[in-house]
C-alpha positions in Angstrom: 83.8 101.8 101.6 86.2 104.4 100.2 89.8 103.7 101.3 91.9 106.4 102.8 95.1 104.8 101.7 97.7 105.0 104.4 95.9 107.7 106.3 97.1 106.3 109.6 99.9 104.1 108.5 103.4 105.2 107.5 104.7 104.1 104.1 108.0 102.3 104.5 110.4 100.2 102.3 108.2 97.1 102.9 105.1 98.7 101.3 104.9 99.0 97.5 102.0 100.9 95.9 100.7 99.2 92.8 97.8 101.6 92.0 95.2 103.7 93.7 93.8 101.3 96.3 96.4 98.5 95.6 99.5 97.7 97.6 102.0 94.9 98.3 103.0 94.4 101.9 106.3 92.7 101.8 106.8 89.8 104.3 103.8 90.9 106.2 102.8 87.3 107.0 106.3 85.7 107.2 106.3 85.3 111.0 102.8 83.6 110.9 103.8 81.2 108.1 104.2 78.0 110.2 100.9 78.6 112.0 99.0 79.4 108.7 100.4 76.2 107.1 99.3 74.2 110.1 95.8 75.6 109.8 95.8 74.8 106.0 96.7 71.2 106.8 93.7 70.9 109.2 91.3 72.6 106.8 92.3 70.5 103.8 92.0 67.3 105.9 88.3 68.1 106.2 87.8 69.7 102.8 90.5 68.2 100.5 92.2 70.2 97.8 90.8 69.5 94.4 91.2 70.6 90.7 87.8 72.3 90.0 86.5 72.5 86.4 85.4 75.7 84.7 82.0 75.9 83.1 83.7 75.1 79.8 85.0 71.8 81.2 88.6 72.9 81.6 90.3 71.4 84.7 92.2 74.1 86.7 95.9 73.6 87.2 95.6 75.0 90.7 94.3 72.7 93.5 91.7 74.5 95.6 89.8 74.3 98.8 87.9 76.9 101.0 87.0 77.9 104.5 84.6 80.3 106.1 80.9 80.8 105.7 81.2 80.7 101.9 83.3 78.8 99.4 84.0 79.6 95.8 83.0 77.0 93.3 83.2 76.5 89.6 81.6 73.7 87.6 79.2 73.2 84.7 76.7 75.4 86.4 79.1 78.4 86.5 81.1 80.4 89.0 79.5 81.1 92.4 79.8 81.1 96.2 78.0 78.5 98.2 77.9 77.4 101.9 78.4 73.7 101.2 81.4 71.8 99.9 80.1 70.2 96.7 82.4 67.2 97.2 80.6 66.0 100.3 77.6 68.4 101.0 79.0 69.5 104.4 79.6 73.1 105.3 83.0 74.4 104.6 85.4 74.4 107.6 85.2 77.5 109.8 87.8 80.2 109.2 90.5 80.0 111.8 91.0 83.2 113.9 94.6 83.3 112.7 93.3 83.7 109.2 90.8 86.4 110.1 93.2 88.4 112.2 95.9 88.4 109.5 93.4 89.4 106.8 92.0 92.2 108.9 95.4 93.6 109.9 96.7 93.5 106.3 93.6 95.3 105.1 94.0 97.9 107.8 97.7 98.4 106.9 96.5 99.1 103.3 93.9 101.6 104.4 90.8 99.5 104.7 89.6 99.6 108.3 86.3 97.7 108.1 87.3 94.5 106.4 86.1 91.2 107.9 86.3 88.3 105.4 83.6 85.6 105.3 85.4 83.5 102.7 89.0 82.3 102.2 90.1 80.4 99.0 93.1 78.2 99.6 95.1 77.6 96.4 98.0 75.2 96.1 100.4 75.8 93.1 102.8 73.1 92.1 105.3 73.5 89.2 103.5 74.2 86.0 100.4 75.6 87.7 99.2 79.1 86.9 96.2 81.4 87.0 95.2 83.4 84.0 94.1 87.0 84.1 90.7 87.4 85.6 88.5 89.7 87.7 87.1 88.9 91.2 83.5 90.0 90.6 81.3 87.2 92.1 81.3 88.9 95.5 78.1 90.8 96.5 79.9 93.8 98.1 82.5 95.1 95.7 83.3 98.0 98.1 85.3 95.5 100.2 89.0 94.7 99.2 90.7 91.5 98.3 93.5 90.3 100.6 95.9 87.8 99.0 98.7 86.0 101.0 101.6 84.1 99.5 103.3 81.2 101.3 106.1 79.1 100.1 107.8 79.3 96.6 108.0 82.6 94.9 105.7 83.3 91.9 105.1 86.2 89.6 101.8 88.0 90.3 100.3 89.9 87.4 98.3 93.1 88.1 96.5 94.6 85.2 94.0 97.2 84.4 90.2 97.4 84.3 90.2 95.8 80.8 91.8 92.6 79.8 93.7 94.3 77.0 95.7 96.5 79.3 99.2 95.2 79.8 99.7 93.9 83.4 102.6 94.6 85.7 104.7 91.6 86.7 105.4 91.6 90.4 107.5 88.8 92.0 105.9 87.6 95.3 107.8 85.7 98.0 106.9 83.9 101.1 104.9 86.1 103.5 104.1 88.8 100.9 100.5 90.1 101.0 98.7 92.0 98.2 95.7 94.1 99.0 93.5 95.8 96.4 90.2 97.5 96.5 88.5 100.8 95.8 89.3 102.1 92.3 91.5 98.9 91.8 88.9 96.4 93.0 88.0 95.1 89.6 91.5 95.1 88.1 92.5 92.0 86.2 95.1 89.9 87.9 96.7 86.4 87.8 99.9 84.5 88.3 102.5 83.2 85.8 103.5 79.6 85.7 105.2 78.4 88.9 108.7 77.3 88.4 110.3 74.2 90.1 112.0 74.9 93.4 112.1 74.0 97.1 111.0 75.9 100.1 111.8 74.9 103.7 108.1 75.1 104.8 106.2 74.1 101.7 108.6 72.0 99.7 107.9 72.2 95.9 104.6 74.1 96.4 103.2 77.6 96.8 100.0 78.3 98.7 97.9 81.4 98.3 95.2 82.5 100.7 92.7 84.8 99.2 90.3 86.6 101.6 87.0 88.1 100.5 83.7 89.4 101.6 81.6 87.1 99.5 78.0 87.7 100.6 
């Protein structure tokens, strides 16, 4: 899929272009925040948040769960997508329609008209948690974009280049902000800096991130 960025959508003050194929949609999901958090609560009741370990044995500071047809997993066997939750062997919870509709509408607003995610990673950040620079490259179809939704406390998103050595941009993200990147930007390195202590009326001392992907 080759994005025709903003071909049918006007660029306004709430849209920030990061790169060719990459944008921030400010407060795009703010109104849906309470419903999204309610869905997160139900999903994580069935598939609890956990601190996964990298293949090297490092415990991630971010607590993670998944929903959809495929969940992202890391352990001693490596990074991969699989249909079953490794904690219990059951299928991951189905992706709620509120998630799917938000992801598709955000992708469309960024110029990607054919995006239908089959996987959503749910990340919970608490003070001290961070995510180092990395590429999302375990997905089978790299022509599809990534849609990343921020809920709760603000955190600084880092958006780099196609090599790890390229200095990333630091982009503060607040509640309801959505980042979409694909096309020429699909394999850019990205991450988030350490979450600072704070309080949010909906999430308390936490930040949640929903990352939508076409995994398989």
